[in-house]
C-alpha positions as CSV (number, residue, x, y, z in Angstrom):
1,M,-6.1,16.3,19.7
2,I,-2.7,16.0,17.8
3,K,-1.4,18.9,19.8
4,F,-2.3,17.3,23.3
5,I,-1.1,13.7,22.1
6,Q,2.3,15.4,21.0
7,S,2.8,17.3,24.1
8,D,5.3,16.6,27.0
9,N,5.8,12.8,26.3
10,I,7.4,12.3,30.1
11,I,4.2,11.8,31.9
12,W,3.5,8.4,30.5
13,R,7.0,7.0,31.6
14,S,5.7,7.7,35.2
15,H,4.5,4.6,37.0
16,I,1.5,6.6,39.0
17,A,0.3,7.7,35.4
18,R,0.3,4.1,33.9
19,A,-1.5,3.1,37.2
20,I,-4.3,5.8,36.7
21,L,-4.6,4.7,33.0
22,V,-5.2,1.3,34.1
23,L,-7.9,2.2,36.6
24,I,-9.6,4.4,34.0
25,T,-9.7,1.9,31.3
26,T,-10.9,-1.1,33.9
27,A,-13.5,1.6,35.5
28,I,-15.0,2.7,32.0
29,I,-15.6,-1.2,30.9
30,I,-17.3,-2.1,33.8
31,V,-19.8,0.9,33.8
32,F,-20.8,-0.3,30.8
33,L,-20.8,-4.1,31.3
34,P,-24.0,-5.8,32.1
35,R,-24.8,-6.8,35.3
36,T,-27.1,-9.2,34.1
37,Q,-27.2,-11.7,30.9
38,G,-30.2,-9.9,29.6
39,K,-31.6,-11.7,26.3
40,M,-29.1,-14.7,26.3
41,Y,-30.4,-16.3,23.2
42,H,-31.6,-15.5,19.7
43,Y,-34.2,-18.3,18.6
44,D,-37.6,-18.5,17.0
45,E,-40.2,-20.7,17.0
46,G,-40.3,-23.2,14.4
47,K,-36.6,-23.1,13.6
48,P,-33.5,-25.1,14.6
49,W,-31.6,-24.5,18.0
50,M,-28.2,-22.8,16.9
51,Y,-26.4,-23.2,20.6
52,G,-25.3,-26.3,22.4
53,Q,-27.0,-28.5,24.6
54,L,-29.0,-26.4,27.5
55,I,-29.7,-27.9,31.1
56,A,-31.7,-26.5,33.9
57,K,-29.5,-24.8,36.3
58,F,-32.4,-24.4,38.6
59,D,-35.8,-25.1,39.3
60,F,-38.4,-22.9,37.0
61,P,-42.0,-22.7,36.2
62,I,-43.2,-22.9,32.4
63,F,-44.8,-19.5,32.3
64,K,-47.8,-19.3,29.8
65,S,-47.8,-17.2,27.0
66,E,-49.2,-13.9,26.9
67,E,-51.8,-15.0,24.4
68,T,-53.1,-17.7,26.7
69,I,-53.1,-15.3,29.6
70,K,-55.0,-12.9,27.7
71,E,-57.3,-15.6,26.7
72,E,-58.1,-16.6,30.4
73,R,-58.1,-12.9,31.4
74,D,-60.9,-12.3,28.9
75,S,-63.0,-15.5,30.2
76,I,-62.7,-14.6,33.7
77,M,-63.4,-10.9,33.0
78,K,-67.0,-12.3,31.6
79,T,-68.1,-13.0,35.1
80,F,-66.5,-10.0,36.7
81,V,-69.5,-7.7,38.2
82,P,-68.6,-3.9,38.8
83,Y,-69.8,-1.8,41.6
84,F,-72.0,1.1,41.4
85,N,-72.7,3.5,44.6
86,L,-76.1,4.4,44.4
87,N,-76.9,8.1,45.3
88,E,-80.8,8.7,46.4
89,N,-80.3,12.2,47.1
90,I,-79.7,13.0,43.8
91,G,-83.0,11.9,42.3
92,R,-85.0,13.2,45.3
93,K,-83.3,16.8,44.9
94,K,-83.8,16.7,40.8
95,V,-87.7,15.7,41.3
96,E,-88.3,18.4,44.2
97,Q,-86.3,21.0,41.9
98,F,-88.8,20.1,39.3
99,R,-91.7,20.2,41.5
100,N,-90.7,23.7,43.0
101,D,-89.8,25.2,39.5
102,Y,-93.4,24.0,38.2
103,K,-95.5,24.7,41.4
104,N,-97.7,26.6,39.5
105,G,-98.3,24.3,36.8
106,I,-96.5,23.6,33.5
107,P,-97.7,26.1,30.9
108,G,-100.2,24.8,28.4
109,L,-100.9,21.8,30.3
110,P,-103.6,20.7,33.2
111,V,-101.6,21.2,36.7
112,E,-102.1,17.5,37.4
113,Y,-99.1,16.8,35.0
114,V,-96.9,18.2,37.6
115,N,-97.5,15.1,39.5
116,I,-97.2,12.7,36.5
117,V,-94.1,14.0,35.4
118,A,-92.5,13.8,38.6
119,Q,-93.8,10.5,39.3
120,K,-92.1,9.6,35.8
121,L,-88.9,11.0,36.8
122,Q,-88.6,9.2,40.2
123,E,-89.6,5.9,38.5
124,L,-86.6,6.6,36.3
125,Y,-84.0,7.3,39.5
126,D,-85.5,3.9,40.7
127,M,-84.6,2.2,37.5
128,G,-80.7,3.6,38.0
129,I,-79.3,5.6,35.6
130,V,-75.4,5.9,34.6
131,N,-73.2,7.9,32.8
132,P,-73.1,7.3,29.2
133,V,-69.3,6.5,29.2
134,N,-69.8,3.7,31.9
135,F,-72.8,2.5,30.1
136,T,-70.3,2.1,26.8
137,S,-67.6,0.5,29.0
138,L,-69.8,-2.3,30.7
139,V,-71.2,-3.2,26.9
140,K,-67.9,-3.1,25.8
141,D,-66.6,-5.3,28.2
142,S,-69.7,-7.9,28.3
143,N,-70.6,-7.4,31.5
144,N,-74.4,-8.7,32.0
145,M,-74.7,-7.5,35.6
146,V,-73.8,-4.7,38.0
147,H,-73.5,-4.7,41.7
148,I,-75.7,-1.5,43.0
149,V,-74.6,-0.6,46.6
150,E,-76.9,1.3,48.6
151,G,-75.7,1.7,52.3
152,K,-74.3,-1.8,53.4
153,Q,-75.9,-3.7,51.0
154,A,-75.7,-4.7,47.4
155,I,-78.1,-6.1,44.8
156,S,-77.0,-7.4,41.6
157,K,-79.0,-6.2,38.8
158,P,-79.0,-6.7,34.8
159,V,-77.1,-3.9,32.8
160,K,-79.7,-3.9,30.2
161,Q,-82.3,-2.6,32.9
162,L,-80.0,0.6,33.6
163,L,-80.7,3.7,31.7
164,T,-78.3,6.4,30.5
165,T,-79.2,10.1,30.6
166,L,-80.4,9.9,27.2
167,G,-82.3,6.9,27.8
168,A,-84.0,8.0,30.4
169,Y,-85.0,11.2,28.9
170,E,-86.6,9.2,25.9
171,N,-88.1,6.8,28.5
172,L,-90.2,9.6,30.0
173,F,-92.4,9.8,27.1
174,T,-93.0,6.2,26.7
175,T,-95.9,7.1,29.1
176,P,-99.4,7.4,26.9
177,Q,-100.2,10.8,28.8
178,L,-96.9,12.2,28.5
179,S,-96.2,11.1,24.8
180,T,-98.9,13.1,23.6
181,K,-97.9,16.2,24.8
182,R,-94.1,15.8,23.8
183,S,-94.0,19.0,22.2
184,V,-95.3,21.3,25.2
185,L,-92.9,19.3,27.5
186,Q,-89.8,19.7,25.6
187,Q,-90.2,23.3,26.3
188,C,-89.5,22.5,29.8
189,N,-85.9,21.0,29.3
190,L,-86.5,18.3,31.2
191,N,-83.0,16.9,30.6
192,E,-82.1,19.1,33.3
193,Y,-83.9,17.2,35.9
194,I,-82.0,14.0,34.5
195,E,-78.5,12.9,36.1
196,P,-76.7,9.9,36.9
197,N,-77.6,8.5,40.3
198,L,-75.5,5.2,40.0
199,I,-71.9,6.1,40.5
200,Y,-68.8,3.8,39.3
201,D,-67.1,2.6,42.5
202,K,-63.6,2.3,41.1
203,N,-61.7,1.1,44.0
204,R,-64.1,-1.5,44.9
205,S,-64.3,-2.6,41.2
206,E,-60.7,-2.5,40.7
207,S,-60.2,-4.6,44.1
208,E,-62.8,-7.1,42.9
209,M,-61.1,-7.8,39.5
210,N,-57.3,-8.0,40.9
211,D,-59.0,-10.5,43.2
212,L,-60.1,-12.2,40.3
213,L,-57.1,-12.0,38.2
214,S,-54.9,-13.2,40.9
215,L,-56.4,-16.5,40.4
216,I,-55.3,-16.9,37.3
217,P,-52.3,-19.4,37.4
218,Q,-49.0,-17.6,35.5
219,A,-47.4,-21.0,35.2
220,S,-48.7,-24.4,33.8
221,G,-45.8,-26.3,34.8
222,M,-42.3,-26.6,36.4
223,V,-38.5,-27.6,34.8
224,L,-36.5,-29.2,37.7
225,E,-33.0,-28.3,38.1
226,G,-30.9,-31.0,36.0
227,Q,-33.5,-31.4,33.2
228,R,-32.6,-31.0,29.6
229,I,-34.0,-28.3,28.1
230,I,-33.3,-28.4,24.1
231,D,-29.9,-29.6,22.3
232,R,-28.4,-28.0,19.1
233,G,-30.3,-28.7,16.0
234,D,-33.4,-29.5,17.9
235,I,-36.5,-27.4,16.5
236,V,-37.9,-25.0,18.8
237,D,-41.6,-25.7,18.8
238,A,-44.3,-23.8,20.6
239,H,-43.7,-25.9,24.1
240,T,-40.3,-25.6,24.0
241,Y,-40.6,-21.8,22.8
242,R,-42.3,-21.1,25.9
243,V,-39.8,-23.2,28.2
244,L,-37.1,-21.1,26.7
245,N,-38.9,-17.8,27.5
246,S,-39.4,-19.1,31.0
247,F,-35.8,-19.9,31.5
248,E,-34.9,-16.7,30.7
249,Q,-37.0,-14.8,32.7
250,A,-36.3,-16.9,35.8
251,T,-32.7,-16.3,35.0
252,E,-33.1,-12.5,34.8
253,K,-35.0,-12.2,38.0
254,R,-32.4,-14.3,39.9
255,N,-29.6,-12.3,38.6
256,E,-31.2,-8.8,39.6
257,T,-31.0,-9.7,43.5
258,K,-28.8,-7.4,45.1
259,D,-26.4,-10.2,46.2
260,Q,-25.9,-11.4,42.8
261,I,-25.2,-7.9,41.4
262,T,-22.5,-7.5,44.0
263,F,-20.7,-10.5,43.1
264,T,-20.9,-10.3,39.5
265,L,-19.8,-6.5,39.8
266,L,-16.9,-7.9,41.8
267,G,-16.2,-10.7,39.5
268,Q,-15.9,-8.4,36.5
269,T,-13.7,-5.9,38.1
270,I,-11.4,-8.6,39.1
271,Y,-11.6,-10.0,35.3
272,V,-10.8,-6.7,33.7
273,L,-8.6,-5.4,35.8
274,I,-6.2,-8.7,35.2
275,L,-6.2,-8.3,31.9
276,V,-5.7,-4.4,31.5
277,V,-2.9,-5.0,33.8
278,L,-1.4,-7.7,32.0
279,F,-1.8,-5.4,28.7
280,T,0.4,-2.5,30.5
281,L,2.8,-4.8,31.4
282,Y,3.3,-6.2,27.9
283,I,3.7,-2.5,26.6
284,A,5.9,-1.8,29.7
285,L,8.2,-4.7,29.2
286,F,8.3,-5.1,25.4
287,R,7.2,-2.0,23.7
288,T,8.3,0.8,26.1
289,D,8.9,3.2,23.0
290,Y,4.8,3.2,22.8
291,F,4.9,5.0,26.4
292,D,6.9,8.0,24.6
293,K,4.3,8.3,22.2
294,P,0.9,9.9,23.9
295,G,-1.0,9.0,20.4
296,S,0.1,5.3,20.4
297,I,-1.0,4.8,24.1
298,L,-4.3,6.6,23.8
299,F,-5.4,4.6,20.7
300,L,-4.5,1.2,22.0
301,Y,-6.1,1.8,25.3
302,A,-9.1,3.4,23.2
303,L,-9.3,0.0,21.4
304,L,-9.7,-1.9,24.6
305,I,-12.6,0.5,25.5
306,I,-14.5,1.0,22.4
307,F,-15.5,-2.8,21.4
308,P,-16.2,-3.8,24.8
309,I,-18.5,-1.0,25.1
310,I,-19.9,-1.8,21.7
311,T,-20.3,-5.6,22.7
312,S,-22.0,-4.6,26.1
313,L,-24.7,-2.1,24.6
314,M,-25.6,-4.6,21.8
315,I,-26.0,-7.2,24.5
316,K,-28.1,-5.1,27.3
317,H,-30.5,-3.9,24.2
318,N,-30.5,-6.8,22.3
319,I,-29.6,-5.3,18.9
320,F,-28.8,-7.9,16.4
321,S,-26.2,-10.4,16.6
322,I,-22.7,-9.3,18.2
323,Y,-21.2,-11.3,15.2
324,I,-21.8,-8.5,13.1
325,V,-19.3,-6.2,14.6
326,P,-16.2,-6.0,12.9
327,F,-13.8,-6.8,15.7
328,A,-11.0,-7.5,13.1
329,M,-10.6,-3.6,12.2
330,A,-8.5,-3.5,15.8
331,P,-5.7,-5.5,14.6
332,I,-5.7,-4.0,11.1
333,F,-5.4,-0.6,12.6
334,V,-2.7,-1.8,15.0
335,R,-0.8,-3.6,12.5
336,V,-0.7,-0.7,10.2
337,F,0.1,1.8,12.3
338,M,2.1,0.1,15.1
339,D,3.3,-3.6,14.5
340,S,2.2,-7.2,14.5
341,R,3.0,-8.5,17.8
342,T,1.1,-5.7,19.5
343,A,-1.8,-6.1,17.1
344,F,-2.4,-10.0,18.3
345,I,-1.8,-8.9,22.2
346,S,-4.1,-5.8,21.9
347,Y,-6.6,-7.6,20.0
348,A,-6.8,-11.0,22.3
349,V,-7.1,-8.7,25.4
350,T,-9.9,-6.9,23.6
351,I,-11.5,-10.1,22.6
352,L,-11.5,-11.5,26.1
353,L,-12.5,-8.0,27.3
354,S,-15.8,-8.4,25.1
355,A,-16.4,-11.9,25.8
356,V,-17.4,-11.4,29.5
357,A,-20.7,-9.8,27.9
358,V,-21.3,-12.5,25.8
359,R,-23.1,-16.0,26.6
360,Y,-21.4,-18.5,24.5
361,Q,-17.7,-17.0,25.3
362,Y,-15.7,-20.6,23.7
363,E,-17.4,-19.9,20.3
364,F,-17.2,-15.9,20.5
365,I,-13.6,-16.2,21.2
366,V,-12.5,-18.6,18.7
367,V,-14.5,-17.2,15.8
368,Q,-13.1,-13.7,16.9
369,L,-9.4,-14.9,17.6
370,V,-9.1,-16.5,13.6
371,G,-10.6,-13.5,12.2
372,G,-8.3,-11.1,14.0
373,L,-5.4,-13.8,13.1
374,I,-6.1,-13.8,9.6
375,A,-6.3,-10.0,9.3
376,I,-2.7,-9.7,10.9
377,F,-1.1,-12.0,8.6
378,S,-2.9,-11.0,5.4
379,L,-1.9,-7.3,6.1
380,R,1.7,-6.8,6.4
381,E,1.6,-3.1,4.9
382,L,-1.1,-1.3,3.5
383,S,-0.2,0.1,-0.1
384,K,-3.6,-0.3,-2.0
385,R,-7.1,0.4,-1.3
386,S,-7.6,-3.2,-3.2
387,Q,-5.8,-5.0,0.3
388,I,-8.8,-4.2,2.4
389,F,-11.2,-5.8,0.2
390,L,-9.0,-8.8,0.3
391,T,-8.4,-9.0,4.0
392,A,-11.9,-8.5,4.5
393,L,-12.9,-11.6,2.1
394,L,-10.2,-13.7,3.9
395,V,-11.7,-12.9,7.2
396,T,-15.1,-13.4,6.4
397,F,-14.4,-17.0,4.6
398,G,-11.8,-17.9,7.5
399,S,-14.5,-16.7,10.2
400,A,-17.4,-18.6,8.6
401,A,-15.0,-21.9,7.9
402,I,-14.3,-22.3,11.9
403,Y,-17.8,-21.2,12.7
404,L,-18.9,-24.2,10.4
405,A,-15.9,-26.7,12.0
406,L,-17.5,-25.6,15.6
407,Q,-20.7,-26.8,14.5
408,L,-19.8,-29.9,12.8
409,I,-18.1,-31.1,15.9
410,Q,-21.2,-30.6,18.0
411,A,-23.6,-31.7,15.1
412,D,-24.6,-35.1,13.7
413,D,-26.9,-34.2,10.9
414,F,-26.4,-31.2,8.4
415,S,-30.0,-30.5,8.5
416,K,-29.3,-29.3,12.4
417,L,-26.8,-26.5,11.0
418,D,-27.7,-23.0,11.8
419,G,-27.2,-20.9,8.4
420,S,-28.5,-17.7,9.7
421,M,-24.6,-17.1,11.7
422,Y,-23.3,-17.2,8.3
423,F,-25.1,-14.1,7.3
424,H,-24.3,-12.2,10.4
425,I,-20.4,-13.1,9.1
426,G,-21.2,-11.6,5.8
427,V,-22.5,-8.5,7.4
428,N,-19.2,-8.3,9.7
429,G,-17.0,-8.6,6.3
430,F,-18.9,-5.7,4.9
431,F,-18.2,-3.6,7.5
432,L,-14.6,-4.2,7.5
433,L,-14.4,-2.4,4.3
434,F,-15.1,0.8,6.0
435,T,-11.5,0.2,8.0
436,Y,-10.1,2.3,5.0
437,P,-12.0,5.8,5.6
438,L,-11.6,5.3,9.2
439,M,-7.9,4.5,9.2
440,L,-7.7,8.1,7.4
441,I,-9.7,9.7,10.6
442,I,-7.6,7.8,13.3
443,E,-4.4,8.9,11.3
444,K,-5.1,12.3,11.7
445,L,-6.5,12.1,15.4
446,F,-3.8,10.1,16.9
447,G,-0.9,11.6,15.0
448,F,-0.3,8.7,13.1
449,V,1.3,8.1,9.3
450,S,0.1,5.1,7.3
451,T,1.7,3.3,4.4
452,V,-0.5,5.1,2.4
453,T,0.2,8.4,3.5
454,M,3.9,7.3,3.0
455,F,3.2,6.6,-1.0
456,E,1.6,10.1,-1.2
457,L,4.4,11.8,0.3
458,S,6.8,10.0,-1.7
459,N,5.3,11.1,-5.2
460,T,8.0,13.2,-6.5
461,N,5.6,14.9,-8.6
462,N,4.4,16.9,-5.1
463,E,5.3,20.7,-4.8
464,L,8.2,20.3,-2.5
465,L,9.9,17.2,-3.7
466,R,9.5,18.9,-7.4
467,K,10.9,22.1,-6.1
468,L,14.0,20.1,-5.0
469,S,14.7,18.6,-8.0
470,E,14.9,22.0,-9.6
471,V,16.5,24.0,-7.0
472,A,19.1,21.1,-6.1
473,P,19.1,18.3,-8.5
474,G,22.1,16.9,-7.1
475,T,20.6,16.4,-3.5
476,F,17.2,15.1,-5.3
477,Q,19.0,12.5,-7.2
478,H,21.2,11.8,-4.2
479,S,17.9,11.7,-2.0
480,I,16.6,8.8,-4.5
481,T,19.7,6.7,-4.6
482,V,19.6,6.8,-0.9
483,G,15.6,6.1,-0.7
484,N,16.8,2.9,-3.0
485,L,19.6,1.5,-1.1
486,G,17.8,2.0,2.2
487,V,14.6,0.4,0.8
488,E,16.8,-2.6,0.1
489,I,18.5,-3.0,3.3
490,A,14.8,-2.6,5.2
491,N,13.5,-5.4,3.4
492,K,16.0,-7.5,4.2
493,I,16.2,-6.9,7.9
494,H,12.1,-6.7,8.2
495,A,11.9,-2.8,8.6
496,K,9.8,-0.3,7.3
497,G,11.1,0.1,3.8
498,Q,8.2,2.8,2.5
499,L,9.0,4.9,5.6
500,V,13.1,4.8,4.8
501,R,12.3,5.7,1.0
502,T,10.2,8.7,2.4
503,G,12.5,9.7,4.9
504,A,15.2,9.5,2.4
505,L,13.2,11.8,0.0
506,Y,12.7,14.5,2.6
507,H,16.3,14.2,4.6
508,D,18.1,16.8,2.4
509,I,15.4,19.3,2.1
510,G,17.4,22.1,3.9
511,K,20.0,22.0,1.0
512,M,17.5,23.8,-1.1
513,V,18.5,27.1,0.9
514,N,22.0,27.4,-0.2
515,P,22.2,24.1,-3.0
516,V,25.7,25.4,-4.2
517,F,27.4,24.9,-0.9
518,F,27.1,21.1,-1.4
519,T,29.1,19.2,-3.3
520,E,26.5,17.2,-5.4
521,N,25.1,20.9,-6.7
522,Q,28.2,22.1,-7.6
523,A,29.5,22.7,-11.2
524,G,32.9,23.3,-10.9
525,V,33.0,26.4,-8.3
526,N,33.4,25.8,-4.7
527,P,31.9,28.6,-2.7
528,H,33.5,27.4,0.6
529,D,36.7,28.6,-0.8
530,K,35.8,32.2,-0.2
531,I,34.5,31.9,3.5
532,S,35.9,30.6,6.6
533,D,35.5,27.0,7.9
534,L,33.3,28.2,10.9
535,E,31.1,29.9,8.3
536,S,31.2,26.8,5.9
537,A,30.5,24.5,8.9
538,K,27.6,26.7,9.7
539,I,26.1,26.5,6.4
540,I,26.3,22.8,6.3
541,I,24.6,21.9,9.7
542,G,22.2,24.7,8.9
543,H,20.6,22.2,6.1
544,V,19.4,20.3,9.5
545,T,17.3,23.3,10.8
546,E,16.5,24.9,7.3
547,G,15.3,21.2,6.4
548,L,12.6,21.1,9.8
549,K,11.5,24.9,9.0
550,L,10.6,23.7,5.6
551,A,9.0,20.3,7.1
552,E,7.1,22.6,9.3
553,K,6.0,25.0,6.3
554,Y,4.7,21.8,4.3
555,N,2.9,20.3,7.0
556,L,4.9,17.0,7.2
557,P,4.6,14.3,9.7
558,N,6.7,14.2,13.1
559,V,8.0,10.9,11.6
560,I,9.6,12.4,8.7
561,K,10.7,15.5,10.6
562,E,12.7,12.7,12.8
563,F,14.7,11.7,9.5
564,I,16.0,15.2,8.8
565,T,17.1,15.6,12.4
566,T,18.7,12.3,12.8
567,H,20.3,11.3,9.7
568,H,23.6,13.2,10.8
569,G,22.8,12.4,14.4
570,Q,25.8,14.4,16.4
571,G,28.5,13.7,14.3
572,L,30.9,16.2,13.3
573,V,31.4,17.8,9.7
574,K,34.8,16.8,9.9
575,Y,36.0,18.2,6.8
576,F,35.8,21.7,7.8
577,Y,36.7,20.5,11.8
578,I,40.0,19.1,10.5
579,N,40.6,22.0,8.1
580,Y,40.2,24.5,11.1
581,K,42.2,22.3,13.7
582,N,45.0,22.2,10.9
583,A,45.0,25.8,10.8
584,H,44.8,26.6,14.2
585,P,47.5,23.5,15.5
586,D,48.3,25.7,19.0
587,E,44.4,26.4,20.2
588,E,42.0,24.3,22.0
589,I,39.3,23.6,19.7
590,D,35.7,23.5,20.9
591,D,34.2,21.2,18.5
592,A,30.5,22.3,19.2
593,P,30.0,24.8,16.5
594,F,31.0,21.6,13.9
595,R,28.7,19.4,15.4
596,Y,25.2,18.5,14.2
597,P,22.2,19.3,16.9
598,G,21.3,15.5,16.6
599,P,19.3,13.6,18.3
600,N,21.0,10.3,17.4
601,P,18.6,7.6,15.4
602,W,16.3,5.5,17.8
603,T,14.6,3.7,15.4
604,R,16.0,1.0,13.0
605,E,14.7,3.0,9.8
606,Q,16.3,6.2,11.0
607,A,19.8,3.9,11.3
608,I,19.4,2.6,8.1
609,L,19.2,6.1,6.5
610,M,22.3,7.4,8.3
611,M,24.2,4.5,7.0
612,C,23.2,4.9,3.5
613,D,23.2,8.5,3.4
614,T,26.9,8.7,4.8
615,V,28.2,5.7,2.5
616,E,26.4,7.2,-0.7
617,A,27.9,10.5,-0.3
618,A,31.3,9.6,0.7
619,S,31.4,6.9,-2.5
620,R,31.1,9.7,-5.1
621,S,34.9,10.7,-3.8
622,L,36.5,7.3,-4.5
623,S,39.3,7.4,-7.0
624,E,38.6,4.1,-8.2
625,Y,35.4,1.7,-7.9
626,T,36.9,-1.8,-7.1
627,E,35.3,-4.5,-5.0
628,E,37.9,-4.0,-2.1
629,S,37.6,0.0,-2.2
630,I,33.9,-0.2,-1.9
631,S,34.0,-2.9,0.9
632,N,37.0,-0.8,2.9
633,L,34.8,2.1,2.5
634,V,31.4,0.8,3.6
635,N,33.1,-0.8,6.7
636,K,35.1,2.0,7.7
637,L,32.4,4.3,7.7
638,I,29.7,2.1,9.3
639,D,32.0,0.9,11.7
640,A,33.1,4.0,12.9
641,Q,29.3,5.4,13.3
642,M,29.1,2.4,15.5
643,A,32.1,3.3,17.5
644,N,30.8,6.8,17.9
645,G,27.6,5.6,19.2
646,F,25.4,6.6,16.8
647,F,23.4,3.4,17.3
648,T,23.1,3.1,20.9
649,D,19.4,4.7,21.4
650,C,18.3,2.4,18.5
651,P,17.1,-1.4,18.7
652,I,19.4,-2.3,15.6
653,T,21.0,-5.8,15.8
654,F,25.0,-6.7,15.0
655,R,23.2,-8.8,12.4
656,D,21.1,-6.0,10.8
657,V,24.1,-3.9,10.5
658,S,26.3,-6.8,8.9
659,I,23.1,-7.3,6.5
660,A,23.1,-3.3,5.9
661,K,26.9,-3.5,4.9
662,Q,26.7,-6.2,2.6
663,V,23.6,-4.8,0.7
664,L,25.4,-1.4,0.5
665,I,28.7,-3.1,-1.1
666,E,26.4,-5.2,-3.5
667,R,24.6,-2.0,-4.6
668,L,27.6,0.2,-5.1
669,K,29.0,-2.4,-7.0
670,S,26.5,-2.3,-9.3
671,I,25.8,1.4,-9.5
672,Y,29.5,2.2,-10.2
673,H,30.5,-1.3,-12.4
674,T,33.2,-0.7,-15.1
675,R,31.5,0.3,-18.1
676,I,32.7,-1.3,-21.6
677,Q,34.7,1.1,-23.8
678,Y,33.3,0.5,-27.3
679,P,35.7,0.0,-29.9
680,E,35.7,2.9,-32.9
681,L,34.8,1.8,-36.4
682,K,37.7,2.0,-38.8
683,S,37.5,3.3,-42.1
């Protein structure tokens, strides 16, 4: 992902690419937005209504509760009479089969017992034999009667007069003649001649049942358009609870029509497209530099997409309350990694996009915007984990306070205030504590560098800086001084001080390769005296490329590498260039071998480092340190940088440069102030 977003940046400058980005963002959001309202309100019987006054927008029936319908259904089912078809062939065939099997008589019994058993079997079939499963179902459903269909006629018969196969078998031996011969008859397996002849008619029975159930009215009243249903603070009683359920059912049914869905989709498309286009215009007009950073663009548009999707899914599936979602994470991320203005604009657009899926949009927007503003104002730079805790606390109390204010505006009694929302806001605050670990993931995923990472990198005990202090102690002290100067300037002009300090510590790490060729590391002997000016210039310029190699080796972030490449810009190594020019007066000198590869600074922080680096290094060569000499040096060097166009590509103002000069003059005066000469003690 990081390699992808650090690839060719030119694509984001294309208007076509931006248009595609807008369309993709819009399409993804619209796909997840609910076309119907789903469950619009959260309420419980016996508790206060937490929303505003609800007026019926159309006529709708008051549907009965499921319990009431079940009671009526059970009541009407007691009058239901199922249908069974009589199959006379079954009884006739079984009796005939018995006669054929025992035409020579039953062993051990007189011949007349064949007729006695056959007649008894016929009597059983005449009574009606049903499947045991059907009989159990009849008893369970409390059916007292059944319709027995024979041909085109149907007669009613009490269920208790029907027999199951087991009951018919036992009934065989109720005859005195057969009961005394039971042991002999059991050897005949008479159960094989008993089979249900009453077949349950499922189709006719279910049709009859549905006709009866259709007579049950689903509604017990009507609510007319314009009628007041409930107001904030009113207790939701049993009747009102049914009315509210009926209203939501009717609303959902109306919204499911094809025309309504079409209009909803069209409206959502226009709404989302306008907001995404406006956000893109803001970036294009006021923060064009973000289009040069694919990681920043992908991150911003990902935020626009993720939170509306979460909101839509929660509304669609009625998952908890939308107020538990930590929307304030979004401005915190953008504030820490980018800037406060973009944080507010992106957050406002995110909330407006999410609000389209919410029922009470005004309340939602106000509460979330207040929470986001508090998050932005309370977190200028993230340097400690405790700041996240404080921000979460402030956002929680701020959101709760503004929600209380909204409730008080609409309520006339404290007893009508809804307390459940404060629990949801508290959960929201708890989730905000996860901002810190998520920030580390985002930092790696999108190639950002947070202030926390800057603090870690500026720790002088880390391997690279410790090595710099050992190999090139003069350069190390120079870097620390430049960092201190840069931080003070950055704080004065509201730039990123910690970024300047960290960049200053690493900007000259390339000098570790040839430390003695740089004056701050020399101890009397100057190795440049033994080589040509061209070779000297090559070594001096080489500390930039060598610094980049070390930065790659130690996996320093790109923002630090940029300080290494820009702290000299495309300037000349003037000392050796002038020496070479003086030594070759008759030649036309090509200054390319004496010029740093650049590029020139393009951020205010890089410009600050360039000024501090140049002034601090040059100040060591002053013969005397007076206010005039220091002022002249600072003004001369920085004016030359401006005249050479080093700051053309960065958004630093004349006022910023003026403040930087003043800070440098005051700090150098403090560093190089005249020290008191202590008198010697006379004996």
